[in-house]
C-alpha positions in Angstrom: 62.2 30.3 149.1 64.0 31.1 145.8 65.7 34.5 145.4 63.6 35.3 142.3 60.4 34.7 144.2 61.6 37.1 146.9 62.4 39.8 144.3 58.9 39.4 142.9 57.5 39.9 146.4 59.7 43.0 146.8 58.3 44.3 143.5 54.7 43.7 144.7 55.5 45.5 148.0 56.9 48.6 146.1 53.7 48.8 144.0 51.4 48.3 147.0 53.3 51.2 148.8 52.2 53.5 145.9 48.5 52.9 146.4 47.1 56.3 147.5 45.2 56.7 150.8 41.6 56.0 150.3 42.1 53.9 147.2 42.4 50.2 146.5 43.7 47.9 143.8 43.5 44.2 143.0 45.9 41.3 143.2 45.5 41.0 139.4 46.1 44.6 138.6 49.4 44.5 140.5 50.4 41.2 138.8 49.5 42.7 135.3 51.6 45.8 136.0 54.5 43.6 136.9 54.3 41.8 133.7 53.0 38.6 135.3 49.3 38.8 134.5 48.6 35.2 135.6 50.2 35.6 138.9 47.5 37.3 141.0 47.7 34.4 143.5 51.4 35.1 144.0 50.6 38.7 144.7 48.2 37.4 147.3 51.0 35.3 148.9 53.1 38.4 148.9 50.4 40.4 150.7 50.0 37.6 153.3 53.7 37.9 154.0 53.8 41.6 154.2 53.4 42.0 157.9 56.0 44.3 159.5 57.1 45.6 156.1 55.2 48.9 156.1 53.0 47.7 153.2 49.3 48.8 153.1 48.1 45.3 152.3 44.5 46.4 153.3 44.3 48.3 150.1 44.7 45.1 148.0 41.5 43.2 147.3 40.2 40.7 144.7 39.0 41.8 141.3 35.4 42.2 142.5 36.3 44.4 145.4 35.9 41.6 148.0 38.1 41.6 151.1 39.4 38.1 150.5 42.6 38.7 152.5 40.8 39.8 155.6 41.6 36.7 157.6 45.3 37.5 157.4 44.9 40.6 159.6 44.8 40.7 163.4 41.4 41.2 164.8 38.0 40.3 163.3 37.4 43.2 161.0 40.8 45.1 160.9 41.0 45.1 157.1 37.6 46.7 156.9 38.3 49.1 159.7 41.5 50.3 158.1 39.7 50.9 154.8 36.8 52.6 156.4 39.2 54.9 158.4 40.4 56.0 154.9 36.9 56.7 153.7 36.3 53.5 151.7 32.8 52.1 152.3 32.6 48.4 152.9 29.4 46.4 153.2 29.5 42.6 153.9 33.2 42.4 153.0 32.6 44.1 149.6 34.0 47.6 148.7 31.2 49.9 147.6 31.7 52.0 144.5 34.7 49.9 143.7 35.2 51.4 140.2 35.4 54.9 141.9 38.0 54.0 144.5 40.0 51.5 142.3 43.6 52.6 141.5 45.2 50.9 138.5 49.0 50.8 138.8 49.3 50.5 135.0 47.8 53.9 134.6 49.5 55.7 137.5 53.0 54.3 137.6 55.7 54.5 134.9 
């Protein structure tokens, strides 16, 4: 893997670590914040590789609030269980009241 790709991943991890407890953001919102608006998929790859890095990857979902990364977590419903333990309601892999719990890094980070 190239060094510039790794540094992008590190930037993604730093943004993800800022997502408040009980809130979520999207792959695209992180990509946009990092100035790479068309790189939502790369943010997803970063989240997939975040195990053991103390990154709350369960708080990053797709732009519609769907738990698209859930198969990268150990256990059948671990991503949903982590979100629900923070008070985020999930029904059929979809975050409820997504616009209420959505956290936009562009509005909260400088």
